[in-house]
N, C-alpha and C positions, 0 to 999 in steps of 0.2 A: 436465404436465412443469414448467411455469412455477410452478404452485402448490407443487410439491415443492421446487423451487429456492428460492423465496421463503420457504418454511417454515423454512429454515435461518437466515434473517435476521430474521424476525419471529416472536415467541413470543406465543401467545394466553394470556391470564391464566387462572388456574384457575377463576375465578368465571364467571358467565354473562354478563358484560358484553361488549359487542361491540367494545370498544376494544382495540387491540393495542399492545404496547410493544416497544421495541427489545431485541434479544438482546445478550448480552455480546459476541459476535463482531462484531456491527454497531457497537457502541460502540468497540471496539478498532480496527476498520477506519476509523471516522470520525476517531479521534484520530491514527492514523498518516497519513491523508490531510491532515488539518489541519496537522500538523507538516511534512509534505512541502511543502505550499503555502507555509507560512511560510518554509521554507528556500529556496524559489525567489524569493519577493518581497522578503525583507529585503535580500539583496545588490543587487537591482535598485534598490530605494529608496536604499540607501547610495550606489550609483554615480550616481544622479541628483542627490542632494544634493551629492556631492563634485564633480560637474561644474561647479557654480556657485560654487566656492571659488577664491580666488587661491592661488598656490603657497605663500606663507608661512602662510596660514590652514590649508592642508592639512597642512603639516608640524607645526604646533602643535596643532591641533584635528582629529585624524583622524576621530573617530567623530561628533562633534556637528554641529549646524547651522552654516552659515557666519555669521560675525559681520557680514559685508557681502556681499550677493549680487552676484556679478560675472558679466556676460555674456562668456564666453570663446570664443564661436563665430563672431564676426564675421570674424575673420581667416581662419578655415577656410572659411567660406561664400564669401568673396571670392576667395581664392587657390586653392582646390581646383578645378583644372580638369584635364581629360584631353584629350590630343591624339588625334583620331580621323581616320583616313584615309578620305576620301570621293572621289567621282569628280572633284570640283572641286579637290581637294588636301587639305591638312591643315586641320582645323577644331578649335578649342578648345571643349569642351563643359563647361559649368559644372554645379554641384551641382543647381540647379533643373531644368535640362534632363534630367539623369540621373534625378531623382526623377519627373519627368513621364513619361519613357520607361518607367520601371519600372511606374508606374500603368497606362499604356496597354498595356504588354506583358502584364501579368498580368490 
């Protein structure tokens, strides 16, 4: 059954060589999958590059690399806390503790 399925994707050459080549269907599927992968990774890369721009650089140069790489996350890492109700009362939980909890829980 597996040979029958794989025979749709691999074509044997007409000569007696033992080497197999890819069929047209396989090449089309590979092209579609490569385009799909690019469509997923390009916006992710653009978002990562944009995250290190300051606001004026983002407004002027939307697509390109930042002229000066800026660390924009120190304020978020310091100020992002969540109040959690515990048996002792309310407790502020920071980003590092939330990350650790996610790692331990998963």
